[in-house]
Residue, then its C-alpha position, 0 to 999 in steps of 0.5 A: m497287785t500280787p504276782v501272777a506266777p505263784r497264783a498261776l502255779t497254785l491254780l494249776v496244782d489245785t486243778f491237777e490235784g482235783g482231777g476236774s476242770v475250772i470254768e472262768d465264769l466261776l473263778d474269782p475274777a482276781h485269778h482270771d489273769a492266772l487262768r489266761v497265763l496257763r491257757d496261753c502256755g498250754a498248761l490248761t487245755a480245753a475240757k468237755d463243756v459243762p452240760v448245765v450252769l448256775c443261773p447268772w441271775c439268781g445264782e441258785q438254779d442249774i440251767a441247760p444252755q439252748q441255742a437260740g439263733k446266735t444267742l445262748l439261753g437257759l430256762c431258769p424256773d425262777c427267772g425265765y430265759v436268761p442269756i448264757t455266755n460261752t465262758a460259762l460253758h467252757a471248761w479247762a483241765a490241767d494237761p499232765d503231758w505239759l506238766l511232765a514235759r516241763l518237769r523233765q525240762a526243769f530237771g535237765i532230763a534228756a529229751r529222748q527220755d519219755s515219761s510213763e504212767l505207772v498208775p492211770g491218772t495218779l502216778w507217773k515216772v517223770g524220768d531219771h535225773k542223772e548227776n555224776r554217778r547217781s541216778r534218781r527217779i523223779l515221780l509225779a503223784r496226785q490224789l494221794a489222800d484219796s483212799g480209792v487210789h491209795r493202795s495201787s499208788l502205794a504199791a507202785l511207789k514201793d515198786s518204783i523205789e525198790r529199783d532206784n532212788a526216787v524223789i516223789i513230787g506230789t500235788t497232795s499236801r504232805s500232811a494229807a498224803r498217805i505214803d506211810g512206809i515210804s522213806s524217799p523224799y516227798v516234796h510238794l510241786t509248789e515247793i520244788a518248782h517255780f512258774r516263770s515265762g510259761k515254764l517250770e524252774l527248779d528250786e535249787a534249795r529244795w532240791e538240795w533238801c531232797l538229796k540229803p540222807a533221810h536222817l538229815r531231812t525234815h518233812e515239816a517244810s512249809p508249802v507257803f513260802h517261795e522265792n527265798f521267802r519273798v512270796a507267800v501263797i496262803e489259801g491260793d492268794a500270793c503276797e510279796f514281801s521286802a527283803t527285810q520282811a523275808a529275812i524275818f520269815g527265814y529266821l523263824y523258819a530256821a527255828k523249826g517251830r521254836k519260839c524266838h525273842k523279838d530282840s534276837i530276831m531284829g538283831e539278826v535282820d539288822s532292823a531298827q524297829k522294835n519288833p517284827v510286827e512293826l515291819f508289817r503293820h503299815n501294809t494291810r495285805q502284808f500284815e494280814a498274811f503275817n498274822k496268818v503264818v506267825e504267832w506271838d505273845d505278850y512277852g515278845f516271842y514269835a514262831l511260825k505256825r504249822f501248816 
């Protein structure tokens, strides 16, 4: 069973980025536990119930719920009257206030500081993080790939950054985010924070990256790996790895896309196996994940794929 925390954070980020809602009956059953965790801690709140649902029998027709005594029914053109569960109607949306509060907590921002909305529904000032004599403005942004919100968000970002140093935390992938001309570090929420016990905890290594001068930063960091490479979240699915397997990923990650020979890799991680594949192939899930993030050739050279 894959850990629930990374899947819960991924579900929260996806829901927040989309700006819509999630319905339990339409969610992959493998992620129902992640949904429950988010509901229990308040990260997801009840949204307006959906007016129509997909027929649970044929899966093709939209049907409107009707109350029949204590039962909910829907009239499907193909199937006739079919029962509808309450969970098919109840929608859950990401709560921006919860997210802002947990980010303030993760950064140790004073409780008296309030977050503020800079662009309605798109850009927020989380707060000012003060360390020694430096103060950095923490911003939260979403939907930065949407051309409809791009102009106002970009203007607000530049305005906020002009007044202070800033770190932009986003739920849009770095490759899709339209933030040309912004030199401040942009980091994906799943990289900068870990979800634990209903709270967000700061990833210290990623925060250190944010504090580096621009010329020492690279924006090619992968959003896939977490927990010091012990967890990879690929297409919303989390997979755990052993310490030695994680060391393989760490070695390849440090190479920044360059190819590494199997002998140098295995020597670095102090493994008696002849190549990295041997460390993964005995576990189907781990080997599938390995194949998705690593490429290699017949000459024994390995490299991380770009994401």
